[in-house]
Legacy VTK file of the C-alpha trace (Angstrom):
# vtk DataFile Version 3.0
C-alpha trace
ASCII
DATASET POLYDATA
POINTS 165 float
0.000 0.000 0.000
1.480 3.371 -1.007
1.589 6.439 1.240
-1.432 8.095 -0.413
-3.512 4.978 0.017
-2.275 4.641 3.607
-3.424 8.196 4.317
-6.850 7.357 2.917
-7.112 4.178 4.970
-6.096 6.042 8.123
-8.480 8.900 7.400
-11.300 6.363 7.098
-10.649 5.141 10.613
-7.836 2.588 10.401
-6.299 3.148 13.816
-5.923 0.779 16.761
-9.172 -0.095 18.516
-10.112 2.498 21.090
-7.815 5.117 19.573
-9.320 8.200 18.011
-6.649 10.056 16.088
-7.325 13.767 16.563
-4.361 15.175 14.630
-2.537 13.617 11.696
1.127 14.498 12.111
2.136 13.104 8.736
2.483 10.105 6.470
6.026 8.896 5.804
6.377 6.043 3.320
4.076 3.316 4.629
3.946 4.784 8.157
1.689 7.455 9.631
2.029 9.498 12.828
-0.892 10.773 14.937
-1.592 12.740 18.128
-4.629 12.595 20.399
-4.310 15.634 22.680
-7.407 14.709 24.702
-5.792 11.550 26.042
-2.196 12.795 25.702
-0.961 10.047 23.423
0.779 9.829 20.080
1.652 6.895 17.875
3.220 5.848 14.608
1.419 3.090 12.747
1.644 0.950 9.613
-0.350 -1.767 7.940
1.397 -4.957 6.719
2.589 -4.978 3.115
0.503 -8.108 2.584
-2.765 -7.425 4.456
-5.277 -10.287 4.458
-7.585 -10.316 1.454
-10.690 -11.706 3.137
-12.920 -9.705 5.440
-11.640 -9.853 9.029
-12.912 -8.654 12.386
-9.903 -6.320 12.620
-7.117 -4.865 10.506
-3.551 -5.844 11.390
-1.011 -3.131 12.248
2.289 -2.342 13.910
2.224 0.699 16.204
4.714 2.478 18.403
3.021 4.548 21.112
3.865 7.424 23.425
1.862 8.275 26.580
3.693 11.169 28.274
1.393 11.283 31.329
2.280 7.676 32.073
5.951 8.237 31.122
5.670 5.621 28.358
7.858 6.149 25.298
8.230 3.894 22.269
5.899 1.073 23.332
5.398 -1.600 20.663
1.937 -2.985 19.868
1.368 -5.444 17.043
-2.079 -6.561 15.923
-1.567 -9.692 13.848
-3.736 -10.622 10.892
-5.099 -13.670 12.718
-5.715 -14.655 16.310
-2.848 -16.551 17.909
-3.125 -19.885 19.634
-3.771 -19.554 23.356
-0.543 -19.495 25.341
1.643 -18.919 22.304
3.817 -15.907 21.729
5.051 -14.231 18.584
8.443 -13.449 17.081
9.358 -10.098 15.566
12.315 -9.942 13.180
13.866 -6.595 12.173
17.412 -5.648 11.123
18.428 -9.314 11.397
17.469 -9.446 15.075
14.793 -11.667 16.619
12.593 -10.597 19.520
10.164 -12.766 21.450
6.862 -11.010 22.056
4.163 -11.609 24.638
0.836 -12.264 22.958
-2.838 -12.413 23.765
-5.537 -12.938 21.162
-4.294 -11.190 18.033
-2.099 -8.649 19.872
1.572 -8.857 20.770
3.889 -6.625 22.819
7.503 -6.487 23.899
8.100 -8.113 27.281
9.544 -4.933 28.825
10.779 -1.390 28.149
14.234 -2.635 27.328
12.882 -4.825 24.516
10.654 -1.951 23.335
13.785 0.203 22.961
15.738 -2.574 21.203
12.863 -3.226 18.784
12.489 0.488 17.990
16.260 0.650 17.320
15.990 -2.360 14.984
12.996 -0.821 13.208
14.979 2.396 12.708
17.881 0.534 11.105
16.045 -2.204 9.208
14.509 -2.290 5.754
11.776 -4.771 6.580
10.143 -6.315 9.611
8.118 -9.467 10.025
6.015 -10.837 12.864
5.320 -14.578 13.102
3.275 -16.769 15.369
1.089 -19.862 15.568
-2.526 -19.117 14.710
-5.451 -20.409 16.711
-6.175 -22.684 13.728
-2.700 -24.261 14.000
-1.275 -22.629 10.875
1.441 -19.982 10.854
0.713 -16.259 10.933
3.285 -14.087 9.140
2.811 -10.344 8.692
5.434 -8.289 6.858
6.170 -4.561 7.036
8.262 -2.164 4.997
10.203 0.117 7.327
10.852 3.009 4.932
9.463 6.065 6.728
9.184 4.307 10.101
11.969 6.289 11.803
10.477 9.604 10.667
6.975 8.564 11.786
8.340 7.462 15.185
10.134 10.812 15.566
6.998 12.726 14.517
4.936 10.855 17.119
7.550 11.468 19.828
7.742 15.174 18.978
3.956 15.383 18.741
3.717 14.324 22.369
6.735 16.246 23.658
4.566 19.058 25.069
1.582 16.953 26.147
1.453 16.317 29.882
LINES 1 166
165 0 1 2 3 4 5 6 7 8 9 10 11 12 13 14 15 16 17 18 19 20 21 22 23 24 25 26 27 28 29 30 31 32 33 34 35 36 37 38 39 40 41 42 43 44 45 46 47 48 49 50 51 52 53 54 55 56 57 58 59 60 61 62 63 64 65 66 67 68 69 70 71 72 73 74 75 76 77 78 79 80 81 82 83 84 85 86 87 88 89 90 91 92 93 94 95 96 97 98 99 100 101 102 103 104 105 106 107 108 109 110 111 112 113 114 115 116 117 118 119 120 121 122 123 124 125 126 127 128 129 130 131 132 133 134 135 136 137 138 139 140 141 142 143 144 145 146 147 148 149 150 151 152 153 154 155 156 157 158 159 160 161 162 163 164
């Protein structure tokens, strides 16, 4: 999906569940950055390069969030294209590095702030990222992301929340 199409998708409401993007901070390659001043949060977000073709209950994404009031910076949230098997985790691969993620349902997160920071660093230096896991159906889930524009979107989200407290 190209940047213009991504902007259209985002404008039509493609943002993580429960998130209402108040201000678009920009679209950079396949990544967008948004600020919600009412809840003091900002995030960068992208859709996989190979989104599922059939109608799903949700749209997969990779997001990096900032919540200045909670002192949270660069928190990873992945919504996979399919629900994961109960008790299974997921693996994120970026810049040749592998990270084990904690998962629940179709969502996955880094296990701690240290892994969040390492994943963000890998995203900044990588060309592509993939997230893999075992689906509830027993098959493999693999979502792939292009990282061109990710570093700029992450910076835009961080700057967008710099004055929110």
